[in-house]
C-alpha beads as a LAMMPS data file, in Angstrom:
LAMMPS data file: protein, C-alpha beads

126 atoms
125 bonds

1 atom types
1 bond types

-500.0 500.0 xlo xhi
-500.0 500.0 ylo yhi
-500.0 500.0 zlo zhi

Masses

1 110.0

Atoms # bond

1 1 1 -29.493 180.893 -69.281
2 1 1 -30.640 183.503 -66.743
3 1 1 -27.028 184.610 -66.287
4 1 1 -26.671 185.192 -70.036
5 1 1 -29.718 187.494 -69.995
6 1 1 -28.006 189.627 -67.362
7 1 1 -24.912 190.352 -69.458
8 1 1 -24.581 194.120 -69.924
9 1 1 -27.697 194.694 -67.794
10 1 1 -25.973 197.657 -66.162
11 1 1 -27.407 201.125 -65.580
12 1 1 -25.191 203.579 -67.472
13 1 1 -27.440 206.651 -67.251
14 1 1 -30.701 207.466 -65.471
15 1 1 -32.768 206.160 -68.400
16 1 1 -30.532 203.621 -70.127
17 1 1 -28.943 200.224 -69.588
18 1 1 -25.832 199.127 -71.456
19 1 1 -27.738 196.091 -72.762
20 1 1 -30.020 198.375 -74.819
21 1 1 -27.033 199.264 -77.014
22 1 1 -25.661 195.714 -77.412
23 1 1 -25.431 193.961 -80.758
24 1 1 -28.317 191.457 -80.971
25 1 1 -26.156 188.662 -82.374
26 1 1 -23.034 188.781 -80.194
27 1 1 -24.083 190.999 -77.229
28 1 1 -20.899 193.080 -77.593
29 1 1 -21.154 196.816 -77.015
30 1 1 -19.244 199.864 -78.083
31 1 1 -20.866 203.119 -76.982
32 1 1 -19.351 206.558 -77.343
33 1 1 -19.939 208.738 -74.246
34 1 1 -21.119 211.689 -76.365
35 1 1 -23.861 209.569 -77.930
36 1 1 -25.056 208.517 -74.482
37 1 1 -24.943 212.124 -73.276
38 1 1 -27.005 213.405 -76.200
39 1 1 -29.515 210.551 -75.996
40 1 1 -29.916 211.226 -72.265
41 1 1 -30.534 214.903 -73.020
42 1 1 -33.086 213.925 -75.675
43 1 1 -34.839 211.618 -73.189
44 1 1 -35.023 214.403 -70.598
45 1 1 -36.271 216.885 -73.169
46 1 1 -39.108 214.740 -74.568
47 1 1 -39.960 213.464 -71.077
48 1 1 -40.971 210.012 -72.288
49 1 1 -39.219 206.663 -72.787
50 1 1 -36.856 206.251 -75.720
51 1 1 -36.412 202.811 -77.223
52 1 1 -33.077 201.908 -78.789
53 1 1 -34.009 199.728 -81.753
54 1 1 -30.415 199.426 -82.967
55 1 1 -27.251 200.442 -81.146
56 1 1 -23.845 198.909 -81.671
57 1 1 -23.603 196.432 -84.559
58 1 1 -20.795 193.987 -85.169
59 1 1 -19.665 193.616 -88.774
60 1 1 -21.684 190.439 -89.348
61 1 1 -24.912 191.843 -87.961
62 1 1 -24.466 195.103 -89.854
63 1 1 -24.200 193.097 -93.093
64 1 1 -27.234 191.017 -92.139
65 1 1 -29.454 194.094 -91.681
66 1 1 -28.164 195.761 -94.847
67 1 1 -26.162 198.465 -93.081
68 1 1 -23.581 200.390 -95.066
69 1 1 -19.902 199.440 -94.717
70 1 1 -19.080 202.767 -93.075
71 1 1 -22.009 202.696 -90.622
72 1 1 -21.493 204.681 -87.437
73 1 1 -23.252 201.809 -85.631
74 1 1 -20.008 199.827 -86.123
75 1 1 -18.125 202.405 -84.038
76 1 1 -20.657 202.923 -81.248
77 1 1 -21.416 206.408 -82.568
78 1 1 -25.038 205.767 -83.651
79 1 1 -28.377 204.518 -82.433
80 1 1 -31.792 204.114 -84.005
81 1 1 -34.504 205.326 -81.642
82 1 1 -38.239 205.633 -81.145
83 1 1 -40.095 207.568 -78.479
84 1 1 -43.139 206.196 -76.710
85 1 1 -46.310 207.830 -78.014
86 1 1 -44.457 210.214 -80.340
87 1 1 -44.049 210.260 -84.090
88 1 1 -40.609 210.266 -85.649
89 1 1 -41.425 213.692 -87.090
90 1 1 -42.077 215.143 -83.638
91 1 1 -38.963 213.462 -82.243
92 1 1 -36.970 214.910 -85.142
93 1 1 -37.652 218.458 -83.938
94 1 1 -36.155 217.650 -80.540
95 1 1 -33.179 215.826 -82.061
96 1 1 -32.367 218.954 -84.064
97 1 1 -32.395 221.021 -80.857
98 1 1 -29.981 218.547 -79.206
99 1 1 -27.823 218.933 -82.349
100 1 1 -26.941 215.363 -83.263
101 1 1 -24.331 215.320 -86.047
102 1 1 -26.250 212.804 -88.144
103 1 1 -30.023 212.487 -88.255
104 1 1 -31.841 210.051 -90.505
105 1 1 -35.631 210.360 -90.610
106 1 1 -37.511 207.109 -91.304
107 1 1 -41.149 208.149 -91.292
108 1 1 -42.702 204.892 -92.564
109 1 1 -40.982 202.812 -89.874
110 1 1 -41.338 205.632 -87.295
111 1 1 -37.767 205.939 -86.038
112 1 1 -34.735 208.197 -86.202
113 1 1 -31.115 207.281 -86.788
114 1 1 -29.069 209.552 -84.507
115 1 1 -25.301 209.784 -84.467
116 1 1 -22.374 211.810 -83.202
117 1 1 -20.115 211.499 -86.262
118 1 1 -16.970 213.607 -86.083
119 1 1 -17.442 215.012 -89.603
120 1 1 -19.854 217.692 -90.799
121 1 1 -23.544 217.350 -90.116
122 1 1 -25.697 215.121 -92.281
123 1 1 -29.481 214.901 -92.641
124 1 1 -31.463 212.415 -94.750
125 1 1 -34.773 210.626 -95.191
126 1 1 -34.961 206.874 -95.415

Bonds

1 1 1 2
2 1 2 3
3 1 3 4
4 1 4 5
5 1 5 6
6 1 6 7
7 1 7 8
8 1 8 9
9 1 9 10
10 1 10 11
11 1 11 12
12 1 12 13
13 1 13 14
14 1 14 15
15 1 15 16
16 1 16 17
17 1 17 18
18 1 18 19
19 1 19 20
20 1 20 21
21 1 21 22
22 1 22 23
23 1 23 24
24 1 24 25
25 1 25 26
26 1 26 27
27 1 27 28
28 1 28 29
29 1 29 30
30 1 30 31
31 1 31 32
32 1 32 33
33 1 33 34
34 1 34 35
35 1 35 36
36 1 36 37
37 1 37 38
38 1 38 39
39 1 39 40
40 1 40 41
41 1 41 42
42 1 42 43
43 1 43 44
44 1 44 45
45 1 45 46
46 1 46 47
47 1 47 48
48 1 48 49
49 1 49 50
50 1 50 51
51 1 51 52
52 1 52 53
53 1 53 54
54 1 54 55
55 1 55 56
56 1 56 57
57 1 57 58
58 1 58 59
59 1 59 60
60 1 60 61
61 1 61 62
62 1 62 63
63 1 63 64
64 1 64 65
65 1 65 66
66 1 66 67
67 1 67 68
68 1 68 69
69 1 69 70
70 1 70 71
71 1 71 72
72 1 72 73
73 1 73 74
74 1 74 75
75 1 75 76
76 1 76 77
77 1 77 78
78 1 78 79
79 1 79 80
80 1 80 81
81 1 81 82
82 1 82 83
83 1 83 84
84 1 84 85
85 1 85 86
86 1 86 87
87 1 87 88
88 1 88 89
89 1 89 90
90 1 90 91
91 1 91 92
92 1 92 93
93 1 93 94
94 1 94 95
95 1 95 96
96 1 96 97
97 1 97 98
98 1 98 99
99 1 99 100
100 1 100 101
101 1 101 102
102 1 102 103
103 1 103 104
104 1 104 105
105 1 105 106
106 1 106 107
107 1 107 108
108 1 108 109
109 1 109 110
110 1 110 111
111 1 111 112
112 1 112 113
113 1 113 114
114 1 114 115
115 1 115 116
116 1 116 117
117 1 117 118
118 1 118 119
119 1 119 120
120 1 120 121
121 1 121 122
122 1 122 123
123 1 123 124
124 1 124 125
125 1 125 126
């Protein structure tokens, strides 16, 4: 069992491990390099830990959590994040500076959906 816990436990940036982006049900990962680059920049800018609450999702897991059929999580282009000791509203200001293509603001659950979609920018509240 210990060996299974180490799957994807690989440093991929100064502040992130690949396992943080893995699908909770199947442990598979797809992660676009631009998403990692922008999340790393966000982490450096806020100067506090970021927690990936949802990274890549396989089709089954995306359905289970009520994700939309065209979710950027399915393509490794999105992550839901929280910052230690920071509100989602404060984190939102920094995410705008980093210029993520998609930003969803979920104030009640205190997280942001951030993505690097290839289409025009999108902003919403959840």
